[in-house]
PyMOL commands that place a pseudoatom at each C-alpha (Angstrom):
pseudoatom trace, name=CA, resn=UNK, resi=1, chain=A, elem=C, hetatm=0, pos=[0.004, -0.003, 0.004]
pseudoatom trace, name=CA, resn=UNK, resi=2, chain=A, elem=C, hetatm=0, pos=[1.245, 3.468, -0.884]
pseudoatom trace, name=CA, resn=UNK, resi=3, chain=A, elem=C, hetatm=0, pos=[0.494, 6.251, 1.604]
pseudoatom trace, name=CA, resn=UNK, resi=4, chain=A, elem=C, hetatm=0, pos=[0.755, 9.920, 0.716]
pseudoatom trace, name=CA, resn=UNK, resi=5, chain=A, elem=C, hetatm=0, pos=[1.056, 12.007, 3.882]
pseudoatom trace, name=CA, resn=UNK, resi=6, chain=A, elem=C, hetatm=0, pos=[0.840, 15.783, 3.714]
pseudoatom trace, name=CA, resn=UNK, resi=7, chain=A, elem=C, hetatm=0, pos=[1.539, 18.978, 5.663]
pseudoatom trace, name=CA, resn=UNK, resi=8, chain=A, elem=C, hetatm=0, pos=[0.123, 22.515, 5.569]
pseudoatom trace, name=CA, resn=UNK, resi=9, chain=A, elem=C, hetatm=0, pos=[0.873, 25.180, 2.961]
pseudoatom trace, name=CA, resn=UNK, resi=10, chain=A, elem=C, hetatm=0, pos=[-0.099, 25.879, -0.672]
pseudoatom trace, name=CA, resn=UNK, resi=11, chain=A, elem=C, hetatm=0, pos=[-2.474, 23.507, -2.467]
pseudoatom trace, name=CA, resn=UNK, resi=12, chain=A, elem=C, hetatm=0, pos=[-1.028, 20.984, -4.872]
pseudoatom trace, name=CA, resn=UNK, resi=13, chain=A, elem=C, hetatm=0, pos=[-2.872, 18.442, -7.000]
pseudoatom trace, name=CA, resn=UNK, resi=14, chain=A, elem=C, hetatm=0, pos=[-1.547, 14.891, -6.587]
pseudoatom trace, name=CA, resn=UNK, resi=15, chain=A, elem=C, hetatm=0, pos=[-2.260, 12.303, -9.233]
pseudoatom trace, name=CA, resn=UNK, resi=16, chain=A, elem=C, hetatm=0, pos=[-1.134, 8.671, -9.377]
pseudoatom trace, name=CA, resn=UNK, resi=17, chain=A, elem=C, hetatm=0, pos=[-1.398, 6.368, -12.362]
pseudoatom trace, name=CA, resn=UNK, resi=18, chain=A, elem=C, hetatm=0, pos=[-1.424, 2.575, -12.052]
pseudoatom trace, name=CA, resn=UNK, resi=19, chain=A, elem=C, hetatm=0, pos=[0.979, 1.019, -14.549]
pseudoatom trace, name=CA, resn=UNK, resi=20, chain=A, elem=C, hetatm=0, pos=[1.624, -2.199, -12.562]
pseudoatom trace, name=CA, resn=UNK, resi=21, chain=A, elem=C, hetatm=0, pos=[2.161, -5.495, -14.393]
pseudoatom trace, name=CA, resn=UNK, resi=22, chain=A, elem=C, hetatm=0, pos=[-0.277, -8.393, -14.638]
pseudoatom trace, name=CA, resn=UNK, resi=23, chain=A, elem=C, hetatm=0, pos=[-3.501, -6.382, -14.291]
pseudoatom trace, name=CA, resn=UNK, resi=24, chain=A, elem=C, hetatm=0, pos=[-2.561, -5.676, -10.627]
pseudoatom trace, name=CA, resn=UNK, resi=25, chain=A, elem=C, hetatm=0, pos=[-4.689, -3.189, -8.675]
pseudoatom trace, name=CA, resn=UNK, resi=26, chain=A, elem=C, hetatm=0, pos=[-2.851, -0.452, -6.736]
pseudoatom trace, name=CA, resn=UNK, resi=27, chain=A, elem=C, hetatm=0, pos=[-4.049, -0.048, -3.151]
pseudoatom trace, name=CA, resn=UNK, resi=28, chain=A, elem=C, hetatm=0, pos=[-3.794, 3.649, -2.370]
pseudoatom trace, name=CA, resn=UNK, resi=29, chain=A, elem=C, hetatm=0, pos=[-4.350, 5.595, 0.862]
pseudoatom trace, name=CA, resn=UNK, resi=30, chain=A, elem=C, hetatm=0, pos=[-4.335, 9.413, 0.574]
pseudoatom trace, name=CA, resn=UNK, resi=31, chain=A, elem=C, hetatm=0, pos=[-4.489, 11.605, 3.680]
pseudoatom trace, name=CA, resn=UNK, resi=32, chain=A, elem=C, hetatm=0, pos=[-3.368, 14.907, 5.130]
pseudoatom trace, name=CA, resn=UNK, resi=33, chain=A, elem=C, hetatm=0, pos=[-3.318, 16.225, 8.678]
pseudoatom trace, name=CA, resn=UNK, resi=34, chain=A, elem=C, hetatm=0, pos=[-6.986, 17.168, 8.464]
pseudoatom trace, name=CA, resn=UNK, resi=35, chain=A, elem=C, hetatm=0, pos=[-8.420, 15.011, 5.647]
pseudoatom trace, name=CA, resn=UNK, resi=36, chain=A, elem=C, hetatm=0, pos=[-8.442, 11.278, 4.989]
pseudoatom trace, name=CA, resn=UNK, resi=37, chain=A, elem=C, hetatm=0, pos=[-9.796, 9.973, 1.669]
pseudoatom trace, name=CA, resn=UNK, resi=38, chain=A, elem=C, hetatm=0, pos=[-9.446, 6.401, 2.867]
pseudoatom trace, name=CA, resn=UNK, resi=39, chain=A, elem=C, hetatm=0, pos=[-8.124, 3.371, 1.019]
pseudoatom trace, name=CA, resn=UNK, resi=40, chain=A, elem=C, hetatm=0, pos=[-8.974, 3.046, -2.690]
pseudoatom trace, name=CA, resn=UNK, resi=41, chain=A, elem=C, hetatm=0, pos=[-8.084, 0.489, -5.356]
pseudoatom trace, name=CA, resn=UNK, resi=42, chain=A, elem=C, hetatm=0, pos=[-6.828, 1.950, -8.594]
pseudoatom trace, name=CA, resn=UNK, resi=43, chain=A, elem=C, hetatm=0, pos=[-7.238, -0.472, -11.489]
pseudoatom trace, name=CA, resn=UNK, resi=44, chain=A, elem=C, hetatm=0, pos=[-4.656, -0.995, -14.273]
pseudoatom trace, name=CA, resn=UNK, resi=45, chain=A, elem=C, hetatm=0, pos=[-4.239, 2.165, -16.386]
pseudoatom trace, name=CA, resn=UNK, resi=46, chain=A, elem=C, hetatm=0, pos=[-6.524, 4.030, -13.959]
pseudoatom trace, name=CA, resn=UNK, resi=47, chain=A, elem=C, hetatm=0, pos=[-5.578, 6.979, -11.856]
pseudoatom trace, name=CA, resn=UNK, resi=48, chain=A, elem=C, hetatm=0, pos=[-6.586, 8.749, -8.656]
pseudoatom trace, name=CA, resn=UNK, resi=49, chain=A, elem=C, hetatm=0, pos=[-6.278, 12.467, -7.984]
pseudoatom trace, name=CA, resn=UNK, resi=50, chain=A, elem=C, hetatm=0, pos=[-6.713, 14.815, -5.006]
pseudoatom trace, name=CA, resn=UNK, resi=51, chain=A, elem=C, hetatm=0, pos=[-5.717, 18.345, -4.012]
pseudoatom trace, name=CA, resn=UNK, resi=52, chain=A, elem=C, hetatm=0, pos=[-3.806, 18.861, -0.778]
pseudoatom trace, name=CA, resn=UNK, resi=53, chain=A, elem=C, hetatm=0, pos=[-1.412, 21.079, 1.152]
pseudoatom trace, name=CA, resn=UNK, resi=54, chain=A, elem=C, hetatm=0, pos=[1.653, 18.853, 0.666]
pseudoatom trace, name=CA, resn=UNK, resi=55, chain=A, elem=C, hetatm=0, pos=[4.717, 21.072, 0.892]
pseudoatom trace, name=CA, resn=UNK, resi=56, chain=A, elem=C, hetatm=0, pos=[7.669, 19.567, 2.832]
pseudoatom trace, name=CA, resn=UNK, resi=57, chain=A, elem=C, hetatm=0, pos=[10.756, 21.804, 2.779]
pseudoatom trace, name=CA, resn=UNK, resi=58, chain=A, elem=C, hetatm=0, pos=[13.368, 19.046, 2.808]
pseudoatom trace, name=CA, resn=UNK, resi=59, chain=A, elem=C, hetatm=0, pos=[11.681, 17.232, -0.094]
pseudoatom trace, name=CA, resn=UNK, resi=60, chain=A, elem=C, hetatm=0, pos=[10.207, 20.122, -2.070]
pseudoatom trace, name=CA, resn=UNK, resi=61, chain=A, elem=C, hetatm=0, pos=[12.813, 22.893, -1.995]
pseudoatom trace, name=CA, resn=UNK, resi=62, chain=A, elem=C, hetatm=0, pos=[13.902, 21.758, -5.458]
pseudoatom trace, name=CA, resn=UNK, resi=63, chain=A, elem=C, hetatm=0, pos=[10.351, 22.529, -6.648]
pseudoatom trace, name=CA, resn=UNK, resi=64, chain=A, elem=C, hetatm=0, pos=[9.832, 19.048, -8.081]
pseudoatom trace, name=CA, resn=UNK, resi=65, chain=A, elem=C, hetatm=0, pos=[6.091, 19.563, -8.303]
pseudoatom trace, name=CA, resn=UNK, resi=66, chain=A, elem=C, hetatm=0, pos=[4.964, 22.967, -6.956]
pseudoatom trace, name=CA, resn=UNK, resi=67, chain=A, elem=C, hetatm=0, pos=[1.355, 22.783, -8.256]
pseudoatom trace, name=CA, resn=UNK, resi=68, chain=A, elem=C, hetatm=0, pos=[0.913, 19.331, -9.775]
pseudoatom trace, name=CA, resn=UNK, resi=69, chain=A, elem=C, hetatm=0, pos=[2.538, 16.113, -8.470]
pseudoatom trace, name=CA, resn=UNK, resi=70, chain=A, elem=C, hetatm=0, pos=[2.307, 13.267, -10.909]
pseudoatom trace, name=CA, resn=UNK, resi=71, chain=A, elem=C, hetatm=0, pos=[3.202, 9.742, -9.732]
pseudoatom trace, name=CA, resn=UNK, resi=72, chain=A, elem=C, hetatm=0, pos=[3.233, 6.447, -11.611]
pseudoatom trace, name=CA, resn=UNK, resi=73, chain=A, elem=C, hetatm=0, pos=[3.301, 2.976, -9.996]
pseudoatom trace, name=CA, resn=UNK, resi=74, chain=A, elem=C, hetatm=0, pos=[5.430, 0.530, -12.003]
pseudoatom trace, name=CA, resn=UNK, resi=75, chain=A, elem=C, hetatm=0, pos=[6.795, -2.959, -11.384]
pseudoatom trace, name=CA, resn=UNK, resi=76, chain=A, elem=C, hetatm=0, pos=[9.937, -1.664, -9.679]
pseudoatom trace, name=CA, resn=UNK, resi=77, chain=A, elem=C, hetatm=0, pos=[8.433, 1.167, -7.631]
pseudoatom trace, name=CA, resn=UNK, resi=78, chain=A, elem=C, hetatm=0, pos=[6.782, 4.594, -7.753]
pseudoatom trace, name=CA, resn=UNK, resi=79, chain=A, elem=C, hetatm=0, pos=[8.064, 7.233, -10.166]
pseudoatom trace, name=CA, resn=UNK, resi=80, chain=A, elem=C, hetatm=0, pos=[7.584, 10.955, -9.779]
pseudoatom trace, name=CA, resn=UNK, resi=81, chain=A, elem=C, hetatm=0, pos=[7.503, 13.556, -12.543]
pseudoatom trace, name=CA, resn=UNK, resi=82, chain=A, elem=C, hetatm=0, pos=[9.808, 16.566, -12.075]
pseudoatom trace, name=CA, resn=UNK, resi=83, chain=A, elem=C, hetatm=0, pos=[8.193, 19.595, -13.722]
pseudoatom trace, name=CA, resn=UNK, resi=84, chain=A, elem=C, hetatm=0, pos=[11.273, 21.728, -14.324]
pseudoatom trace, name=CA, resn=UNK, resi=85, chain=A, elem=C, hetatm=0, pos=[13.347, 18.824, -15.699]
pseudoatom trace, name=CA, resn=UNK, resi=86, chain=A, elem=C, hetatm=0, pos=[10.504, 17.044, -17.569]
pseudoatom trace, name=CA, resn=UNK, resi=87, chain=A, elem=C, hetatm=0, pos=[11.615, 13.589, -16.368]
pseudoatom trace, name=CA, resn=UNK, resi=88, chain=A, elem=C, hetatm=0, pos=[10.125, 10.655, -14.410]
pseudoatom trace, name=CA, resn=UNK, resi=89, chain=A, elem=C, hetatm=0, pos=[12.513, 9.340, -11.750]
pseudoatom trace, name=CA, resn=UNK, resi=90, chain=A, elem=C, hetatm=0, pos=[12.196, 6.389, -9.384]
pseudoatom trace, name=CA, resn=UNK, resi=91, chain=A, elem=C, hetatm=0, pos=[11.458, 7.916, -5.967]
pseudoatom trace, name=CA, resn=UNK, resi=92, chain=A, elem=C, hetatm=0, pos=[10.101, 4.962, -3.959]
pseudoatom trace, name=CA, resn=UNK, resi=93, chain=A, elem=C, hetatm=0, pos=[11.378, 1.479, -4.906]
pseudoatom trace, name=CA, resn=UNK, resi=94, chain=A, elem=C, hetatm=0, pos=[9.253, -1.397, -3.656]
pseudoatom trace, name=CA, resn=UNK, resi=95, chain=A, elem=C, hetatm=0, pos=[10.749, -3.193, -0.621]
pseudoatom trace, name=CA, resn=UNK, resi=96, chain=A, elem=C, hetatm=0, pos=[10.446, -6.410, -2.564]
pseudoatom trace, name=CA, resn=UNK, resi=97, chain=A, elem=C, hetatm=0, pos=[9.965, -6.834, -6.305]
pseudoatom trace, name=CA, resn=UNK, resi=98, chain=A, elem=C, hetatm=0, pos=[6.503, -7.652, -7.615]
pseudoatom trace, name=CA, resn=UNK, resi=99, chain=A, elem=C, hetatm=0, pos=[6.340, -11.265, -8.718]
pseudoatom trace, name=CA, resn=UNK, resi=100, chain=A, elem=C, hetatm=0, pos=[4.432, -12.085, -11.878]
pseudoatom trace, name=CA, resn=UNK, resi=101, chain=A, elem=C, hetatm=0, pos=[1.535, -14.353, -11.242]
pseudoatom trace, name=CA, resn=UNK, resi=102, chain=A, elem=C, hetatm=0, pos=[1.272, -17.679, -13.134]
pseudoatom trace, name=CA, resn=UNK, resi=103, chain=A, elem=C, hetatm=0, pos=[-1.873, -17.759, -15.217]
pseudoatom trace, name=CA, resn=UNK, resi=104, chain=A, elem=C, hetatm=0, pos=[-3.371, -21.127, -16.105]
for i in range(1, 104): cmd.bond("trace and resi %d" % i, "trace and resi %d" % (i + 1))
show_as sticks, trace
zoom trace
């Protein structure tokens, strides 16, 4: 499960796209200090989006995503889009790799 925790400053839209292998659903829990959207399942090629106060100085001083944070769940982890560099980088590798399921 991926948890997005937030703090309190300017509003930013957070969006996450499920690009996991093998038709895998992404279990997603979005919350801030004063709002909890609960746990949702995002189906393959689907996405979830919410607007929050998410600024964290240590993480965001490079202005990776000042107004729109785009994330993508892939087989090896969660990638984040950096607006000023126009690149997707691996930010959160999975603790263990996803194992393809055997289909009969």
